[in-house]
Every structure is written in structure tokens, then in C-alpha cells.
C-alpha positions in Angstrom: -24.8 41.4 37.8 -22.4 38.8 39.1 -20.0 39.6 36.2 -20.1 43.3 37.3 -19.5 42.4 40.8 -16.5 40.3 39.8 -15.2 43.0 37.6 -15.5 45.5 40.5 -13.8 43.1 42.9 -11.1 42.4 40.3 -10.5 46.1 39.9 -10.4 46.7 43.7 -7.8 43.8 44.0 -5.7 45.2 41.2 -5.7 48.6 42.8 -4.6 47.1 46.2 -2.0 45.1 44.5 -0.6 48.1 42.7 -0.6 50.1 46.0 1.2 47.1 47.7 3.8 47.1 45.0 4.3 50.8 45.5 4.7 50.4 49.3 7.2 47.5 48.6 9.4 49.7 46.4 9.4 52.5 49.0 10.3 50.1 51.8 13.1 48.6 49.7 14.4 52.1 48.9 14.2 53.0 52.8 16.1 49.8 53.6 18.8 50.6 51.2 19.1 54.1 52.5 19.3 52.9 56.0 22.1 50.4 54.9 24.1 53.2 53.2 23.7 55.4 56.3 24.8 52.5 58.6 27.9 51.9 56.4 28.7 55.6 56.4 28.2 55.7 60.2 30.6 52.7 60.8 33.2 54.3 58.5 33.1 57.6 60.3 33.3 55.9 63.7 36.3 54.0 62.5 38.0 57.1 61.0 37.5 58.8 64.4 38.6 55.9 66.4 41.4 54.6 64.3 42.1 56.6 61.1 44.6 54.1 59.8 42.1 51.4 60.0 39.3 53.0 58.1 39.2 54.3 54.5 42.8 53.8 53.7 42.4 50.1 52.9 39.4 50.6 50.6 37.5 47.9 52.3 34.2 48.4 54.1 34.2 48.4 57.9 32.4 45.6 59.5 30.0 46.0 62.5 32.4 43.7 64.4 35.4 46.0 63.9 33.3 48.9 65.1 32.0 47.1 68.1 35.6 45.9 69.0 37.0 49.5 68.6 34.2 51.1 70.7 34.7 48.4 73.3 38.4 49.1 73.3 37.9 52.8 73.7 35.5 52.1 76.5 38.0 49.9 78.3 40.7 52.5 77.9 38.3 55.2 79.3 37.6 52.9 82.3 41.3 52.5 83.0 41.9 56.2 82.7 39.1 56.8 85.2 40.5 54.2 87.6 44.0 55.7 87.3 42.6 59.3 87.9 40.8 58.0 91.0 44.2 56.4 92.3 46.1 59.6 91.5 43.4 61.7 93.3 43.7 59.4 96.4 47.5 59.7 96.3 47.3 63.5 95.9 44.9 63.7 98.9 47.1 61.6 101.0 50.3 63.7 100.2 48.2 67.0 100.9 47.2 65.5 104.2 50.9 64.6 105.1 52.1 68.0 103.9 49.6 69.8 106.2 50.7 67.5 109.2 54.3 68.3 108.5 53.6 72.1 108.2 51.7 71.9 111.6 54.7 70.1 113.1 57.1 72.7 111.8 55.0 75.4 113.3 55.1 73.6 116.6 58.8 73.2 116.4 59.2 76.8 115.5 57.2 77.9 118.5 59.2 75.6 120.8 62.5 76.9 119.5 61.3 80.5 120.0 60.3 79.7 123.6 63.7 78.1 124.1 65.6 81.1 123.0 
């Protein structure tokens, strides 16, 4: 009876071991697929950000290169927004001055007509 119990336990352990090996193979496959997708994504990002830097050299793109390029684009975007705000303020100021000048011209015209 003890031998039968040992055989049953052995059989159960062997089944669990096979199942764990199968899961391990699936996980390794998933990790490899994720790596390939990441590499593809990095290359596409670099091709969009800087076509001359990616693909043409035949080297794989490092995560650091992608991070630096995205950071550079973000900085450029921030600078563009700041420049746009500055230009909007300048435009608003000029429009206000133009309105003041137009109002002063109207006052001057009316004064001239009264004098005539």
C-alpha cells in the first residue's frame, strides 16, 4: 500500500513537473516576443523622431537613445509652447495699441471736422 501511495505521489509530482516545464516554455516565449516588440517599437520611435539615426546604420536602437530623443522632442515642444505664448502676448499688446491709435485717429478726425 505504501508503495502504491509513493507511485501515486510520484506520478502526481511528475505531472506537476511537466506542467511547470510547459508553463516555463510559454513564459520564455512570451518574454522573447515582448523583447522583439520592444525592439520594434524603439526602432519605429527613432525612425519617426530621427529617420537618419535609426535603421540606416543597421544597429539596434538602445533604450537610452529613445529616451534621449523623446526628451529632446519634449523640450523642443515646451520651447515652442513658450514661444507661442510670447508671440500671443506680443500680438495682443499690438492689437491693443492699434485700437488705441484708431480711437485717437477718430477723435482727431472729429476735432478736425469741428474746426472746419
